[in-house]
C-alpha positions as CSV (number, residue, x, y, z in Angstrom):
1,M,62.7,142.2,92.6
2,S,65.1,139.5,92.1
3,P,66.5,137.7,95.3
4,W,70.1,137.9,93.9
5,T,71.3,141.4,95.0
6,D,75.1,142.0,94.3
7,D,75.8,141.5,98.0
8,R,74.1,138.1,97.8
9,C,76.1,137.3,94.4
10,N,79.4,138.4,96.3
11,R,78.5,136.0,99.4
12,L,77.8,133.1,96.8
13,C,81.2,133.6,95.0
14,A,83.1,134.0,98.4
15,M,81.6,130.6,99.8
16,F,82.2,128.8,96.5
17,A,85.7,129.9,96.4
18,D,86.1,128.8,100.0
19,G,85.1,125.2,98.7
20,M,81.9,124.9,100.4
21,T,79.3,122.6,98.9
22,F,76.1,123.8,97.3
23,G,74.2,122.2,100.2
24,Q,76.1,124.2,102.7
25,I,75.8,127.4,100.6
26,A,71.9,126.9,100.3
27,T,71.7,126.3,104.1
28,E,73.8,129.3,104.9
29,M,71.9,131.8,102.4
30,K,68.4,130.1,103.2
31,I,67.9,129.3,99.7
32,T,67.5,125.9,97.7
33,R,70.6,123.8,96.6
34,N,69.3,124.2,93.0
35,A,69.0,128.0,93.2
36,A,72.7,128.2,94.4
37,I,73.7,125.9,91.5
38,G,71.9,127.8,88.9
39,K,73.2,131.2,89.9
40,A,76.9,129.9,90.1
41,L,76.4,128.5,86.7
42,R,75.0,131.7,85.4
43,L,78.0,133.7,87.1
44,G,80.2,131.3,85.3
45,L,81.6,129.6,88.5
46,H,83.2,126.3,87.8
47,R,85.1,123.8,89.9
48,E,87.9,121.5,88.8
49,K,86.7,117.9,88.4
50,K,88.5,115.6,90.9
51,P,89.4,112.3,89.5
52,V,87.0,109.6,90.7
53,G,88.5,106.5,92.2
54,N,92.0,105.1,91.5
55,P,93.9,106.7,88.8
56,R,95.1,103.4,87.5
57,P,95.1,102.6,83.8
58,K,92.2,100.1,82.7
59,P,93.3,96.7,81.7
60,R,93.4,96.2,78.0
61,H,90.5,93.9,76.8
62,R,91.6,90.8,75.4
63,P,89.3,89.2,72.8
64,Q,88.1,85.8,74.0
65,K,89.1,82.7,72.0
66,R,86.6,81.6,69.4
67,V,85.3,78.1,70.1
68,Q,83.6,76.3,67.2
69,W,80.1,75.1,68.0
70,K,79.7,71.3,67.9
71,P,76.4,70.0,68.3
72,S,75.5,67.6,71.3
73,V,74.0,65.1,69.2
74,R,75.2,63.7,66.0
75,P,73.0,63.9,62.8
76,A,72.8,60.1,62.7
77,E,71.7,60.0,66.4
78,L,68.7,62.4,65.7
79,P,65.4,60.7,66.6
80,V,63.2,60.0,63.7
81,A,59.8,61.8,63.7
82,V,57.2,59.5,64.6
83,K,53.7,60.0,63.0
84,S,51.0,59.9,65.6
85,A,47.3,59.5,65.0
86,A,47.0,63.2,65.5
87,A,49.4,64.0,62.7
88,E,47.1,62.3,60.1
89,P,44.7,65.0,58.2
90,L,41.1,64.7,58.9
91,A,38.7,66.6,56.4
92,P,36.0,68.6,57.6
93,L,32.6,67.3,58.0
94,N,30.4,68.0,54.8
95,G,33.3,70.4,53.6
96,G,33.1,72.3,57.0
97,V,30.6,74.5,58.9
98,A,30.5,78.2,58.3
99,L,31.0,80.6,61.4
100,I,27.4,81.7,61.3
101,D,26.2,78.1,61.4
102,L,28.5,76.7,64.1
103,R,26.8,75.7,67.2
104,S,28.0,74.9,70.7
105,E,28.2,71.0,70.1
106,H,30.4,71.5,67.0
107,C,34.1,71.0,66.8
108,R,35.5,74.6,66.4
109,F,38.8,73.5,64.5
110,P,39.4,76.0,61.8
111,Y,40.1,75.0,58.1
112,G,41.3,77.1,55.2
113,D,42.9,80.7,54.6
114,G,39.9,82.8,53.2
115,P,36.5,82.5,54.8
116,F,37.4,80.1,57.6
117,M,35.2,77.0,57.7
118,F,35.2,74.6,60.8
119,C,35.4,70.9,61.4
120,G,31.8,70.6,62.5
121,R,32.1,67.1,64.1
122,P,30.5,66.5,67.2
123,A,32.7,67.8,70.2
124,G,32.4,66.5,73.7
125,D,30.6,68.2,76.5
126,G,32.1,71.6,77.3
127,Q,34.9,70.8,74.9
128,S,35.9,73.1,72.0
129,Y,37.1,70.4,69.5
130,C,36.4,66.7,68.7
131,A,38.7,64.0,69.9
132,H,40.9,64.2,66.9
133,H,41.3,67.8,67.0
134,R,41.9,67.8,70.6
135,R,44.8,65.5,70.3
136,I,46.3,68.2,67.8
137,A,45.4,71.2,69.9
138,Y,46.5,69.9,73.4
139,Q,49.6,68.2,73.0
140,S,52.3,67.7,76.0
141,S,55.7,68.6,74.9
142,T,56.8,65.1,75.4
143,R,54.4,63.4,72.8
144,A,54.2,66.3,70.4
145,P,55.2,65.1,66.9
146,D,57.3,66.8,64.6
147,R,55.3,70.0,63.4
148,Y,56.9,69.9,60.0
149,A,55.7,66.2,59.3
150,W,52.2,67.3,59.0
151,G,52.5,71.0,57.5
152,M,52.2,73.4,60.7
153,G,55.8,74.7,60.7
154,R,57.3,77.8,59.3
155,G,57.5,76.5,55.6
156,A,53.9,75.7,55.3
157,R,52.6,79.3,55.1
């Protein structure tokens, strides 16, 4: 049996026409607010939408002036890339060490694109890399050399 008898539907329509909110209607009829809203929609009851806020016209959007970008540093003032000792390439020991032959005391700096070979030089106690490769791998931003100077930039791929 449906909870919506003709009498209840007529009460809903009357309360809706009186301007009661759906929360008030739901409390009065002892139903949920969503049940009242759903039945009102199925009966085709609609309220006129009230304008929200101030009905003033919106200001027209004015495009901002385009400002041409000017670099803060002139090309002549750009610092010259300084090659550090870390930027010098260092060949792997005996052509490199394969992954399967790598031991805890070896430097694990990778070489090559295919089957990777590793540097293999002696690494310090508890270190992953030899002294040379530690300078490359662990650089502070203040002393990092120009990456493009030694082929590690985007163009090197």
